[in-house]
N, C-alpha and C positions, 0 to 999 in steps of 0.2 A: 332888546330890540328897540329902536327909535321908530316911532310911528310917525310918518309924514302924510301929508295931503297933497292930491293933485293940485297944481296951480289953478286958482278959480278963474281969473278972466279968460284964457284962450281954450279952456279945457273941452267945452261942448263942440266948439268949432274945429279944433284940430283933431280931436278923437273921431268925431263923425266924418271928417274928411278922410282919415285914415281908414276907416272902416269902409266908406265908399270906394276908396282906391283899391282896397283888397277884394271887395266885392267883385269890382270891374276885372282884376287879376284873375279870380277863380272863374268868371264866365267868360273869359277871352276865348275866341275862336281865330285869333291871328295866327299866322305862322310863326313857329318857334324862332327865337334868335338863337341858332346854334352856337355861334361863337361865344356870345355872353353866357349861355348856359354851360357849356364846357369849361370856360373859366371859373365859374361859380362852383362847379363840381370840384374842380382842383382847390378851391378856397376852403370848402367844406371839409374835404379831406385834410389838407393841411392843417387847419386850424383845430382838428380834432386829433391831430398827432398821427395820422395815418398817411403813408406815402401814397401820392396820386396814382390813380389807376394808369396802366400802360395805353389802354385804349377806351375811348369813348365811341360807342355806336348808337345809331339811331333808328327807331321804327316809327310807324304811323299811327299806332294805337296802343293803348295798355293791353290788349289782348296780344298783340304781336310782340310788345315787350316782354310779356310773361312767358310767352312760347320760347323766345330767345333765353330768357333766364333758365326755364326748364332744362332747355338743350346744353347751354353752357355751364350749368351746374350739375349734370349729370342725372337729373331726376328723370325717372321714368314713369309710365303709367298714364300718358297724356289720353284721355277719353274721346271717344265718338270724333267728333268733326274736328276737333283740335288736333288729334293725332293722324287725321287722314292723310297729311303729307307735311313735312318739314321742309320741302325742297325750297319754298319762298323765304324761310328764315335762313336756311344755309347759303342759299345764294347771296342775300343781303349781307350776311356776315362776311363771306369771301369777298364782296365788292368793297367792303369797308376795311378790309386787311386783317380781319380777325378771324383766324381759324376756327371752325365750328366744332372744336373738340370737347367732348362731354368732360366736365370737370375743369375746364382752362380758365374760369372765370375766377376761381379762387373762393375764399370764405365770404360769406355775407359780413357787411361791415356796417349795416344800418343801425345796429344799437350803440355803435361807437360814435358814428358821424351825425345822427340824428335824435336818437332817444336820449342819450346821455347829456348832450349840450342843450337839448330842449328842457330837461329836468333841472338842469343846474341854472339856466337863465330863469326859468319859472321860480325857482326857490330864491334866487338872488333879487328878484324884482318884488317878490311878494314880502321879502324879509325887510326890503327898503321901504316900502309903501305901507305895509301893515294890512291887516285883513279887510279893514272897511274901505281904504283907497283901492286895494286890489280888486274888491267886489266892484267898486264903482268903475274902475278901468274896463273889468270885464263886461259889465252892463253896456259901457258907451261904445266899446271898440271890439268886443270879442262875441258876445252873444248872438248880434244879428248877423255877423259874417258866418258864424259857426252854422246858423239855421239855413243860410241861404246857400252856403258852398258845401260844408260837411254833411248835414242832414239830408239836403235836397239834391245834392249832385254827386259828390264823392261816394257817399253809402250806397246810393242806387248803382254806380259803376262798380264798386267792389262787390256787391251781391250778385251783379251780372257775371262778373268773372269767376264768382264762386260756382254759379251754375255751369259755367262752361269746364272748368277744370274739376270739379267734385273735390274728393279729399286728398289725402296724401298718397304718393309722394308728390306728384307734380304740382298739386294745389298748394304746396308749402311755399312756392316761390311769391304767393301774394303777401306772406307775412315779411318778405324781404323787400316789398316796395316802400317808396316814398311817393307821397302825393303830387309833389310839384306845385303847380297852380292850386290844386284842390287842398293843399294844406293851408290856404288862406286864413281858415277859421281860427287857426291859433298863432300864425305868424303876425297877423294885424295887430295883436296887443303889444308887440315889440318894436313896432315901427316908431322911429324918433326922428322922423323928417322935421318935426318941430319940437326941439328939446325943451323949449319953454313951456311946454305943456305940463311937465313935471316940477314939482317944487325941488329948490336947489339941492335939498339933501338927497332926494331920490335920483336926480339926473345922472349922477355918475354911474349908479348901479344899472339903470336902464340903458345907458350908452354901452357898458360892458356886456350886458345881456345881448343887445343887438348885434355888437360886434361878434359874439359867439355864435350867432345865428345867421351872420352875413352870407354864407355860402348857400345854406338851405332857402335863404329869402331870395337871393339872386336866381337860383333854378326856378323858383316858384314864379318869378317875374318873367321868365323866359321860356319856360318849356312845361309839358304835362308831367305825367306819371315817370318815375324812373327807379332803376334798381342799382345800388352800389354794391360791388363785389372788390375783392382786394385787388384784382388785375384788370377787371373790365367794369365800366359803367355804362348801363343800357338807359339810354334816354327816349322819350317818345314825344311826338307831336302833340299839340292841342286839338281838340276837335275842329271839324270844320263847319259844324251846323249845331246850334243848340236852340231849342224852343221850350218855352216855360209858360205857365198860365199866370194869371194876375196875381196868385199867392205865392209864385216862385217855383211851384213843383214842374218838373218835367212833363211836358204835355204836347202832343201832336195830333191832329185828326187826320192827317193825309200822308203820314210817313214817320220815319224815326224822330223821336224828340231829341236824341243826341246822336252825332254821327262823326265818325273819323275817316280820314281819307283813304284807309284801306277797306273801307265796308264795315268795320265793326260799329254797331250800333244799339241803342236802347229804344224800344217802342214803350211808350207810356201815355196812359191817360190820368191827368190831374195826379201824377205821382205813383199811380199803380202800374206796375208792369203788365203789359199785354202782348198776346203773340203777334208776330209780324204781319201775319195775314188778317188780322182782326179788321183792319180798316177796310179792305176788300169785302170782308163779311158784312159789315155794317151797311152796305148799300141795299141789301134785300132783307133787313131784319124785320121780322114781324113779332106781334104779341105773343104768339106760341112760341116762337124762338127765344124771347125774353123770359118767358115764364118756365121753359125747360131747361135753361142753363143751369147746371149743377154749381158751377163755380161763382161763388158771391160776388167776387171782385169783377168778373167779366159781366155778371148779370147787371152790375151798377152801370158799367160802360154801356152795355145794349140798352138799359133802361134810358140812360140819359139821351142817346142818339134817338132812341124811338120817341121819346118826349113825354114828361111827366103828365102833361094835360091830355094828350092824346091816349095814354095807357089808362088813365083814370076813365075816359070816355069810352074806351073800347072794352074794358074789363068790368068785373064785378067789384070794383072799388068799393069800400065800405066808408060811409059818411059818418065820421065819429061824433064831430060836434061843430058849432058855429058860434062865434061872437062877433064884436066889434073889430076884432083884428083879422078875421078871416074864417077859412073852413079847414078843418083837420080832416084828413084823408088815410085810409089804412089799406095797404096793398098787400094780401096774403101771398107768400110763396112757399106753400108746402110746409115741410119740417124745418125750413129755415126761418129766421126771424122776419116779420113782416116790414115794408118800408112805410114809414108813416110821414106824411107832407102837410105843410101847411100852404094853403092856395091863399095869395094876398093880391088884392086888386089896388093899384094906385088910385089916388082920388075917390075912394070909396067912403071917405070920410064926410065932413060936413058939405063939401061942394057938390057931392053926387055925380060929378063928371065921370064919364067912362074913362077907364085908365087902362095901363098895362097890367097884365096878370104875372106875378111871380109864384114859383114853387120852390119852397124851402124844406129840404130834408131835415127831419128832427128825430130824436131818439124815440125807439119805439113805445117807450112807457108814457109818453106824452099824452096828456089828457085834454087840453084845451089849445086852440090856435094861440091865445095870449101866452100860454106858457111856452110854447113851441117858439114863437119868435123872441121871447124873453131869453130862451136858452142860446139862441144864435148870438146875443149880445153879452152872454155869459152872466145873466141875471136870473133871479127867482121872478116868478110871475108877479108877484105883490109888489115887486120893485121895477117892473116896466111900466113907464109911463110916457108914451109917444106924444109928441106934439100933435094937437088936433087942428086939422085945415079948416081956415074960415074964409 
């Protein structure tokens, strides 16, 4: 195996640009380009040696797409609200010239048109670059996109769909799904919009890998989740609204953090799923309501909304320690682990000026404010040396 390096001069610029482009693709809420997506589907099938599907049908969300897949593959056992009615799915299929006959979609071809090409492309590029340059490519163009899209968007959507569908047999359609725009996390690494990014010895291998994945990349740039079957491809629209916090986690205080055109939505507070009606319940939250909430994730939401400072003032919070970095507080919650906070005031150093108070949640075993603040920077207390105001 010949080990090659990424070309030095343009690498950071081009790989950074590719990563930014694919994050934008993964976060897009624009209307799908249906013509481009349908053509990309055909490319994906043909390049994998599979005849194109006879029909391409569209739905407004991954939930609707999964319900259509369950119907067309003959899977039964749709639970609860998902099975309340299939009239909307049936009507949509009829309107698109696709008879809603169980089993009419044919076999799933995801493994052939997605898994196998991806595996071959990865192995091809890894062999051409060698392990060190492959790791550099992942670090520059894959890891950040994966965190932003796969970890903080695609995974919550998949988990939400699993809650809707439950287990087999109907839930098996989720295995057949391809993420479309939410596959940006791994497609970004094979973007060769700038071939000069790669050393000449690796360039041809990367180009061949990109060609192998051209169809999948085309769908990702044009649409949302999709389901490939032998006779029917089920495509879905992108979301119509997306809200995130400053760390990229799904987050909204006044409605869904992610919403699709047909109403399918995820409610989330800094990445943690919350009940849809929680926003309404927050308006009247009390310290008693916070303390009595049995679910730790929901209690955190209630506590943040109520306010750390207010809760410390209104309850029997324990003042554990104080030093030049702030004050350490402990909030007990019955049998659950306590919440430990560091109270920090801006300007409390040399100037003595009154400043803004910040509340930092730290691990329960924290012993001093300095240790807690150091933890937020990934440091040990003895290595934390903030600048002193003068």
